[in-house]
RODO-2510 file (C-alpha; in nm, 4 decimals, decimal comma):
residues 381
     n   res          X          Y          Z
     1     m     5,7337     2,4437    10,1516
     2     i     6,0358     2,3134    10,3410
     3     r     6,0806     2,0243    10,1004
     4     r     6,0461     2,2545     9,8002
     5     a     6,3198     2,4733     9,9436
     6     i     6,5423     2,1710     9,9991
     7     w     6,4779     2,0511     9,6433
     8     a     6,5746     2,3951     9,5116
     9     i     6,9011     2,3757     9,7043
    10     v     6,9686     2,0225     9,5754
    11     r     6,8960     2,1376     9,2195
    12     a     7,1262     2,4405     9,2482
    13     v     7,4108     2,2406     9,4003
    14     y     7,3739     1,9722     9,1354
    15     i     7,3525     2,2045     8,8339
    16     h     7,6179     2,4539     8,9394
    17     i     7,8671     2,2354     9,1287
    18     l     7,8239     1,8599     9,0921
    19     k     7,7245     1,8365     8,7268
    20     p     8,0140     2,0522     8,5970
    21     i     8,2559     1,8303     8,7886
    22     m     8,0938     1,5070     8,6691
    23     f     8,0820     1,6301     8,3102
    24     l     8,4590     1,6668     8,3143
    25     a     8,4865     1,2882     8,3357
    26     a     8,3914     1,0286     8,0750
    27     p     8,0188     0,9463     8,1051
    28     d     8,0748     0,5699     8,1186
    29     g     8,2818     0,6055     8,4336
    30     v     8,0362     0,8483     8,5909
    31     h     7,7504     0,6076     8,5264
    32     a     7,9382     0,3149     8,6812
    33     r     8,0332     0,5177     8,9898
    34     m     7,6769     0,6440     9,0301
    35     i     7,5432     0,2866     9,0244
    36     n     7,7992     0,1838     9,2864
    37     v     7,7183     0,4773     9,5145
    38     f     7,3414     0,4342     9,4849
    39     n     7,3773     0,0600     9,5423
    40     f     7,5803     0,1198     9,8589
    41     v     7,3461     0,3878     9,9906
    42     g     7,0407     0,1772     9,9109
    43     s     7,1753    -0,1137    10,1133
    44     m     7,1314     0,0858    10,4364
    45     s     6,7776     0,1310    10,5628
    46     w     6,8576     0,4512    10,7501
    47     c     6,9949     0,6079    10,4312
    48     r     6,6802     0,5167    10,2397
    49     w     6,4711     0,6637    10,5234
    50     l     6,6693     0,9885    10,5156
    51     i     6,6361     1,0177    10,1373
    52     r     6,2605     0,9596    10,1617
    53     l     6,2383     1,2248    10,4324
    54     v     6,3982     1,4785    10,1984
    55     f     6,2341     1,3850     9,8690
    56     m     5,8973     1,2216     9,9443
    57     k     5,5886     1,4309    10,0105
    58     p     5,2512     1,2856    10,1079
    59     v     5,0924     1,1408     9,7968
    60     a     4,8358     1,3661     9,6330
    61     g     4,5035     1,1937     9,5715
    62     s     4,4769     1,3726     9,2378
    63     l     4,7755     1,1744     9,1065
    64     r     4,6824     0,8236     9,2239
    65     q     4,5881     0,5862     8,9429
    66     t     4,5278     0,2140     8,9009
    67     y     4,6018     0,0356     8,5748
    68     h     4,5648    -0,3369     8,5142
    69     g     4,5395    -0,4011     8,8866
    70     i     4,8557    -0,2046     8,9712
    71     n     4,8433     0,1045     9,1927
    72     f     5,0560     0,3998     9,0827
    73     d     5,0732     0,6679     9,3515
    74     m     5,2562     0,9069     9,1164
    75     p     5,2733     0,9145     8,7360
    76     v     5,6453     0,9880     8,6881
    77     g     5,8708     0,6830     8,6757
    78     l     6,2244     0,5839     8,5799
    79     s     6,2684     0,4504     8,2290
    80     a     6,4672     0,1413     8,1338
    81     g     6,8362     0,1940     8,0678
    82     l     6,9731     0,3462     8,3865
    83     d     6,9370     0,0545     8,6271
    84     k     7,0237    -0,2291     8,3913
    85     n     7,0649    -0,4890     8,6657
    86     g     6,8154    -0,3825     8,9313
    87     e     7,0868    -0,2566     9,1656
    88     i     6,9528     0,0866     9,2600
    89     m     6,5726     0,0631     9,2672
    90     p     6,5537     0,1029     9,6488
    91     v     6,7150     0,4474     9,6129
    92     i     6,5076     0,5404     9,3073
    93     a     6,1956     0,4502     9,5063
    94     s     6,3070     0,6970     9,7745
    95     l     6,3730     0,9894     9,5382
    96     g     6,0109     1,0651     9,4547
    97     f     5,9621     0,8426     9,1521
    98     g     5,6268     0,6673     9,1306
    99     f     5,7615     0,3498     8,9702
   100     g     6,0756     0,2221     8,8011
   101     t     6,1879     0,0008     8,5156
   102     v     6,4771    -0,2439     8,5494
   103     g     6,6722    -0,3524     8,2417
   104     s     6,6456    -0,4236     7,9659
   105     v     6,7431    -0,7764     8,0691
   106     t     6,8043    -1,0759     7,8457
   107     a     6,7969    -1,4520     7,8875
   108     r     7,1757    -1,4736     7,8825
   109     p     7,4278    -1,2385     8,0421
   110     c     7,5579    -0,9861     7,7918
   111     a     7,8648    -0,7634     7,8066
   112     g     7,7108    -0,5152     7,5662
   113     n     7,8810    -0,3251     7,2896
   114     p     8,2451    -0,2133     7,3054
   115     k     8,2804     0,1006     7,5147
   116     p     8,2272     0,3919     7,5237
   117     w     7,8538     0,3418     7,5696
   118     f     7,7647     0,7069     7,6249
   119     y     7,8489     1,0436     7,4700
   120     r     7,7167     1,3734     7,6041
   121     l     7,5527     1,6463     7,3990
   122     p     7,5186     1,9199     7,6652
   123     k     7,3670     2,1950     7,4499
   124     s     7,1156     1,9514     7,3047
   125     q     7,0406     1,8038     7,6503
   126     s     7,0930     1,4565     7,5137
   127     l     7,3055     1,1459     7,5450
   128     v     7,4187     0,9237     7,2613
   129     v     7,3616     0,5694     7,3894
   130     n     7,5312     0,2581     7,2537
   131     a     7,5251     0,0159     7,5472
   132     g     7,3955    -0,2785     7,3455
   133     l     7,1775    -0,4336     7,6176
   134     a     7,4569    -0,4928     7,8662
   135     n     7,3165    -0,6818     8,1645
   136     q     7,3930    -0,9674     8,4024
   137     g     7,1216    -1,1916     8,2612
   138     s     6,7623    -1,2315     8,3709
   139     t     6,8279    -1,5118     8,6201
   140     t     7,0625    -1,2927     8,8245
   141     v     6,8555    -0,9760     8,7906
   142     i     6,5258    -1,1421     8,8844
   143     k     6,6934    -1,2981     9,1874
   144     r     6,8069    -0,9506     9,2924
   145     i     6,4544    -0,8132     9,2499
   146     r     6,3292    -1,1002     9,4654
   147     g     6,5327    -0,9481     9,7473
   148     y     6,3446    -0,6167     9,7392
   149     e     6,1198    -0,5456    10,0351
   150     p     5,7611    -0,6298     9,9304
   151     a     5,6392    -0,3111    10,0997
   152     m     5,8548    -0,1112     9,8587
   153     t     5,7205    -0,2752     9,5450
   154     e     5,3621    -0,2327     9,6634
   155     r     5,3982     0,1465     9,6776
   156     f     5,6581     0,1601     9,3984
   157     p     5,5744    -0,0847     9,1168
   158     v     5,8771    -0,2401     8,9479
   159     i     5,8637    -0,3028     8,5740
   160     l     6,0988    -0,5539     8,4131
   161     s     6,2064    -0,4589     8,0609
   162     v     6,2844    -0,7710     7,8560
   163     a     6,4848    -0,7897     7,5321
   164     k     6,6683    -1,0522     7,3304
   165     t     7,0322    -1,1232     7,4073
   166     n     7,2745    -0,9151     7,2010
   167     s     7,4657    -1,2096     7,0596
   168     r     7,5545    -1,3690     6,7271
   169     q     7,3733    -1,6788     6,8555
   170     v     7,0446    -1,4876     6,8917
   171     v     6,9986    -1,3370     6,5486
   172     s     6,7219    -1,5442     6,3917
   173     v     6,3587    -1,4626     6,4646
   174     q     6,2999    -1,7954     6,6415
   175     a     6,6122    -1,7589     6,8553
   176     g     6,4960    -1,4111     6,9545
   177     i     6,1489    -1,5357     7,0436
   178     d     6,2948    -1,8143     7,2562
   179     d     6,5139    -1,5601     7,4345
   180     y     6,2207    -1,3338     7,5236
   181     v     6,0054    -1,6270     7,6327
   182     t     6,2785    -1,7643     7,8587
   183     t     6,2994    -1,4397     8,0540
   184     v     5,9231    -1,3888     8,0661
   185     k     5,8776    -1,7367     8,2127
   186     r     6,1446    -1,6636     8,4725
   187     a     5,9661    -1,3432     8,5711
   188     t     5,6152    -1,4873     8,5850
   189     s     5,6323    -1,6154     8,9423
   190     e     5,8194    -1,3158     9,0900
   191     p     5,5701    -1,1055     9,2917
   192     n     5,8038    -0,8066     9,3163
   193     i     5,7797    -0,7637     8,9380
   194     k     5,4463    -0,5989     8,8688
   195     l     5,4619    -0,5497     8,4919
   196     i     5,6615    -0,6814     8,1949
   197     e     5,7830    -0,4542     7,9151
   198     l     5,8908    -0,6176     7,5876
   199     n     6,1637    -0,4007     7,4393
   200     i     6,1394    -0,4666     7,0651
   201     s     6,3226    -0,1508     6,9660
   202     c     6,6783    -0,1564     7,0979
   203     p     6,8745    -0,0429     6,7924
   204     n     7,2289    -0,1320     6,8976
   205     t     7,2291    -0,5109     6,8693
   206     y     7,3187    -0,8036     6,6442
   207     g     7,0426    -0,8750     6,3997
   208     g     6,8850    -0,5305     6,4336
   209     e     6,5189    -0,5062     6,5330
   210     p     6,3317    -0,7965     6,3741
   211     f     6,0230    -0,7458     6,5878
   212     t     5,9554    -0,4004     6,4470
   213     n     5,8297    -0,6019     6,1491
   214     s     5,4588    -0,6743     6,1947
   215     r     5,4818    -1,0406     6,0870
   216     d     5,7676    -1,1180     6,3258
   217     l     5,6053    -0,9190     6,6049
   218     d     5,2921    -1,1298     6,5653
   219     q     5,5022    -1,4450     6,6100
   220     l     5,6673    -1,3029     6,9210
   221     l     5,3413    -1,1941     7,0843
   222     t     5,1770    -1,5268     7,0015
   223     a     5,4581    -1,6985     7,1904
   224     i     5,4244    -1,4536     7,4833
   225     d     5,0479    -1,5172     7,4945
   226     a     5,1212    -1,8888     7,5176
   227     t     5,3229    -1,8385     7,8383
   228     k     4,9937    -1,7383     8,0081
   229     i     5,1789    -1,4818     8,2160
   230     d     4,9537    -1,3325     8,4823
   231     k     5,1187    -0,9885     8,4732
   232     p     5,0335    -0,6990     8,2419
   233     v     5,2588    -0,6859     7,9354
   234     f     5,3586    -0,3664     7,7539
   235     v     5,5568    -0,3255     7,4322
   236     k     5,8302    -0,0610     7,4093
   237     m     5,7960     0,0973     7,0686
   238     p     6,0513     0,2329     6,8211
   239     s     6,0661     0,6032     6,7445
   240     d     6,1934     0,6009     6,3865
   241     l     5,9033     0,4499     6,1937
   242     i     5,6641     0,6569     5,9873
   243     w     5,3078     0,6486     6,1181
   244     t     5,1773     0,3913     5,8710
   245     q     5,4531     0,1474     5,9790
   246     f     5,4032     0,2282     6,3471
   247     r     5,0292     0,1729     6,3116
   248     r     5,0825    -0,1707     6,1569
   249     l     5,2647    -0,2724     6,4746
   250     l     4,9818    -0,1377     6,6902
   251     d     4,7301    -0,3290     6,4788
   252     v     4,9202    -0,6473     6,5642
   253     i     4,9586    -0,5560     6,9313
   254     v     4,5860    -0,5075     6,9928
   255     q     4,5210    -0,8591     6,8614
   256     h     4,7193    -1,0022     7,1535
   257     q     4,7105    -0,9969     7,5322
   258     i     4,9003    -0,6694     7,5561
   259     a     4,7946    -0,4081     7,8097
   260     g     4,9815    -0,1088     7,6750
   261     v     5,2737     0,0478     7,4933
   262     t     5,5741     0,2535     7,6001
   263     i     5,6394     0,5333     7,3498
   264     a     5,9161     0,5601     7,2503
   265     n     6,2742     0,4366     7,2365
   266     l     6,5878     0,6280     7,1334
   267     a     6,5906     0,8507     6,8245
   268     k     6,8051     0,6955     6,5537
   269     d     6,7908     0,9298     6,2547
   270     r     7,0171     1,2214     6,3408
   271     r     6,8789     1,4138     6,0443
   272     q     6,5355     1,4223     6,2095
   273     v     6,6426     1,6091     6,5214
   274     d     6,7730     1,9575     6,5940
   275     l     7,1166     1,9084     6,7482
   276     q     7,2947     2,2049     6,9070
   277     d     7,6244     2,0162     6,9485
   278     d     7,8718     1,8745     6,7010
   279     l     7,8217     1,4978     6,6766
   280     p     8,1013     1,3168     6,4904
   281     d     7,9997     1,0244     6,2698
   282     t     8,2516     0,8158     6,4603
   283     v     8,0329     0,8350     6,7733
   284     l     7,8075     0,5313     6,7586
   285     g     7,4642     0,5102     6,9126
   286     n     7,1278     0,6795     6,9273
   287     l     6,9824     0,9838     7,0954
   288     s     6,8007     1,0255     7,4261
   289     g     6,6606     1,3322     7,5948
   290     r     6,5411     1,6565     7,4398
   291     p     6,5821     1,5538     7,0717
   292     t     6,3297     1,2731     7,1247
   293     r     6,0552     1,4917     7,2731
   294     d     5,8618     1,5969     6,9641
   295     i     5,8933     1,2556     6,7973
   296     s     5,7584     1,0848     7,1090
   297     n     5,4790     1,3371     7,1554
   298     e     5,3441     1,2953     6,8048
   299     l     5,3454     0,9155     6,8313
   300     i     5,1681     0,9347     7,1672
   301     r     4,9037     1,1674     7,0234
   302     r     4,8320     0,9494     6,7214
   303     t     4,8333     0,6282     6,9256
   304     y     4,5901     0,7670     7,1802
   305     r     4,3547     0,8941     6,9096
   306     q     4,3247     0,5533     6,7442
   307     y     4,3992     0,3035     7,0217
   308     g     4,3417     0,4908     7,3471
   309     n     4,0471     0,2696     7,4402
   310     q     4,2577    -0,0445     7,3883
   311     l     4,6085     0,0408     7,5103
   312     t     4,7486     0,2221     7,8136
   313     i     5,0351     0,4522     7,7107
   314     i     5,3567     0,5225     7,9014
   315     g     5,5232     0,8295     7,7507
   316     v     5,9028     0,8552     7,7322
   317     g     6,1328     1,1094     7,5741
   318     g     6,2541     1,4592     7,6544
   319     i     6,0987     1,5161     7,9963
   320     f     6,2886     1,7886     8,1817
   321     t     6,0023     1,9815     8,3453
   322     a     5,6517     1,9272     8,4771
   323     e     5,5199     2,0997     8,1636
   324     d     5,7006     1,8374     7,9498
   325     a     5,5373     1,5569     8,1471
   326     y     5,1976     1,7283     8,1477
   327     l     5,2002     1,7699     7,7704
   328     k     5,2604     1,3982     7,7235
   329     i     4,9676     1,3296     7,9569
   330     k     4,7409     1,5704     7,7693
   331     l     4,8412     1,4011     7,4432
   332     g     4,7387     1,0598     7,5805
   333     a     5,0020     0,9147     7,8155
   334     s     4,8661     0,7787     8,1428
   335     l     5,2159     0,7494     8,2921
   336     v     5,5529     0,8988     8,1945
   337     e     5,9177     0,8019     8,2402
   338     l     6,2511     0,9804     8,2290
   339     i     6,6263     0,9318     8,2680
   340     t     6,8162     1,2005     8,0773
   341     g     6,6257     1,4826     8,2457
   342     m     6,7538     1,3648     8,5839
   343     i     7,1111     1,3510     8,4523
   344     f     7,0904     1,7126     8,3375
   345     r     6,8604     1,8568     8,6080
   346     g     6,9383     1,6583     8,9231
   347     p     6,8093     1,3748     9,1451
   348     q     6,5172     1,5841     9,2764
   349     l     6,3558     1,6098     8,9315
   350     a     6,0933     1,3358     8,9642
   351     a     5,9802     1,4672     9,3027
   352     e     5,9526     1,8197     9,1620
   353     i     5,7572     1,7100     8,8557
   354     n     5,5134     1,4933     9,0509
   355     d     5,4554     1,7830     9,2920
   356     d     5,4201     2,0436     9,0152
   357     l     5,1699     1,8284     8,8272
   358     t     4,9173     1,8813     9,1058
   359     s     4,9440     2,2572     9,0524
   360     l     4,9063     2,2234     8,6761
   361     l     4,5933     2,0124     8,7207
   362     k     4,4431     2,2706     8,9555
   363     r     4,5336     2,5523     8,7155
   364     d     4,3362     2,3813     8,4394
   365     g     4,0407     2,2976     8,6610
   366     y     4,1020     1,9216     8,6876
   367     q     4,0428     1,7368     9,0113
   368     h     4,2227     1,4221     8,8991
   369     i     4,4942     1,3412     8,6475
   370     s     4,2606     1,1067     8,4595
   371     q     4,0621     1,4111     8,3448
   372     a     4,3689     1,5509     8,1647
   373     i     4,4723     1,2351     7,9781
   374     g     4,4281     1,2842     7,6045
   375     v     4,2578     1,6257     7,6181
   376     e     4,4927     1,7572     7,3469
   377     a     4,5151     1,4413     7,1403
   378     e     4,2974     1,5956     6,8699
   379     a     4,5253     1,8961     6,8352
   380     v     4,7266     1,9185     6,5148
   381     r     5,0949     1,9489     6,5976
***
């Protein structure tokens, strides 16, 4: 009860005081300052201990799961895109997240697209994102992950999201495959990386998304298979394909050594979503947050119905409450991830959702989260 009261205070202070001040400034600058502050705080063990004291409750047995040999104490994690270079995972691990994704990272360092990278849509609870895979390169990022305390990554699995370098030199299919393979090989021997996510669906790059084509995806996954990586591999899926196209990709994926899929990436077609804010055509990028929720949910539902016995699903898109996360679980996601919800609702959000999920499971008569996975996948939505 004490922690819940503290979380409520943190939420109120964030929503009514801190967020209005931060939203007065350009989002790119706010993001950079947040990374710097979290990096500094995370470098001090006593600060991490204090944050854990405030945000971490004893783990509920009803939420513990094991997938592909990896233990997940809590099902709510941080999605790729916030911590591009692995600088703030020690703090994220202390905030009540169950796991976290670093990246996406690429074989070569990449400055990303010209700024601004972010544009806020407050009424729509969304960000327009156009970062273009900015990162320091997989060699540097993996070295940083190597410095994490092993005890942290045992209770807080770290996922490395891998993409192809956003460069004119990495436009052809073969160049893209080589880029992915280079990073995967670098990550193979790093014990602090528990899982690899292949991001095939970043829309803001040179050459587009060649691996959302089933033939090219087959070539990529054949090359990944050949690396004989001993870590589970997931594929991060696009959100803008019609089901028949999406299913063709899944048909390819299940023919390879792929453990699961992350559904889904940013929403690209602005005509498909209900925006409550004006969004000028001059603002480049694609949509996160609330506008992605229904798109993601329907893809999760259909994927679980047809491939649930072959692929583990991580659900991403529009999670702002425990009910949002729970619906994704009931539609077929075993784990869920968020970023935008935390930006709009506060740093306590993951802790609140993980805690509230135990109450939702009890309400519905479930003793363990595994009993709820996919129970509404047959529903027509």
